[in-house]
C-alpha positions as CSV (number, residue, x, y, z in Angstrom):
1,X,-0.3,0.0,0.1
2,X,3.1,2.5,0.9
3,X,4.4,2.0,-2.4
4,X,1.4,2.8,-4.5
5,X,1.1,6.1,-2.6
6,X,4.4,7.0,-3.5
7,X,4.0,6.6,-7.2
8,X,0.8,9.0,-7.4
9,X,0.9,11.8,-9.6
10,X,1.0,14.3,-6.9
11,X,3.3,13.0,-4.6
12,X,5.5,12.9,-7.6
13,X,4.9,16.8,-8.2
14,X,5.4,17.7,-4.9
15,X,8.4,15.5,-4.7
16,X,9.5,17.6,-8.0
17,X,8.3,21.0,-6.6
18,X,10.8,20.5,-3.6
19,X,13.9,19.6,-5.4
20,X,13.3,22.3,-8.1
21,X,12.4,25.2,-5.4
22,X,15.2,23.8,-3.0
23,X,17.8,25.5,-4.4
24,X,17.3,29.0,-6.2
25,X,20.1,29.0,-8.4
26,X,19.0,26.0,-9.7
27,X,15.5,27.3,-10.3
28,X,16.5,29.9,-12.4
29,X,19.3,27.5,-14.7
30,X,16.1,25.3,-15.1
31,X,13.9,28.0,-15.9
32,X,16.8,30.0,-18.2
33,X,17.5,26.5,-20.1
34,X,13.6,26.3,-20.5
35,X,13.2,29.8,-22.2
36,X,16.1,29.1,-24.7
37,X,14.3,26.2,-25.6
38,X,11.2,27.8,-26.4
39,X,13.4,30.2,-28.0
40,X,15.3,27.5,-30.7
41,X,11.8,25.9,-30.9
42,X,9.9,28.9,-31.7
43,X,11.5,31.7,-32.9
44,X,12.5,32.9,-37.0
45,X,15.4,30.8,-36.7
46,X,14.1,28.1,-34.9
47,X,13.5,24.2,-35.7
48,X,9.8,24.5,-36.4
49,X,10.2,27.6,-38.8
50,X,13.2,25.2,-40.6
51,X,10.7,22.2,-40.8
52,X,8.2,24.5,-42.8
53,X,11.1,25.9,-45.1
54,X,12.5,22.6,-46.0
55,X,9.0,21.3,-46.6
56,X,8.5,24.1,-48.9
57,X,11.7,23.7,-50.6
58,X,11.0,20.0,-51.3
59,X,7.6,21.6,-53.2
60,X,9.6,24.1,-55.1
61,X,12.1,21.3,-55.7
62,X,9.3,19.1,-57.1
63,X,8.2,22.1,-59.5
64,X,11.4,22.7,-60.9
65,X,12.0,18.9,-61.7
66,X,8.6,18.7,-63.7
67,X,9.5,21.9,-65.5
68,X,12.4,20.6,-66.4
69,X,11.1,18.1,-67.3
70,X,8.4,19.2,-69.6
71,X,10.8,21.8,-70.8
72,X,12.8,18.6,-72.3
73,X,9.8,17.4,-74.1
74,X,9.3,20.3,-75.7
75,X,12.8,20.8,-77.0
76,X,12.4,16.8,-78.4
77,X,9.5,17.6,-80.1
78,X,10.9,21.2,-81.5
79,X,13.8,19.4,-83.2
80,X,11.6,16.8,-84.7
81,X,9.5,19.7,-86.2
82,X,12.4,20.8,-87.7
83,X,14.5,17.9,-88.6
84,X,11.2,15.1,-89.6
85,X,9.1,16.0,-92.7
86,X,6.3,13.3,-91.4
87,X,6.2,15.4,-87.8
88,X,5.4,18.5,-89.9
89,X,2.7,16.7,-92.1
90,X,0.9,15.0,-89.2
91,X,0.7,18.4,-87.6
92,X,-0.4,19.9,-90.7
93,X,-3.3,17.7,-91.5
94,X,-4.5,17.3,-87.8
95,X,-4.0,20.5,-86.3
96,X,-4.9,22.3,-89.7
97,X,-7.0,20.0,-91.8
98,X,-4.3,20.1,-94.7
99,X,-4.6,17.6,-97.1
100,X,-2.1,17.0,-100.4
101,X,-3.4,17.9,-104.0
102,X,-5.3,15.3,-105.3
103,X,-6.3,14.1,-102.0
104,X,-10.3,13.3,-101.1
105,X,-11.5,14.3,-97.9
106,X,-14.3,12.2,-96.3
107,X,-16.2,13.9,-93.1
108,X,-18.4,11.6,-90.9
109,X,-21.4,13.9,-90.2
110,X,-22.4,13.0,-86.3
111,X,-26.0,11.7,-86.0
112,X,-28.9,14.5,-85.1
């Protein structure tokens, strides 16, 4: 029964409180360390702000990588347009509806 009493939260808190405030210098040092810890965590240059900035950096890096990939694809397509007549012909037929001389165009109308 005595063992259970010694482990109660109220008893442990009281013992900690007695230990902490029994020496004024110890209490001031612990309070100072607590303030420094708060400053390290929550200041503009603190750990939490650093984690937020690293997360933003990762997002921006992902956007940059996607943009570079898209730019590479467009450069490849641009080179194909400059050097391959079949690509130019395909684009002219599909996008602009152009036909070669003598070809007949058949259009299928939708049923209304």
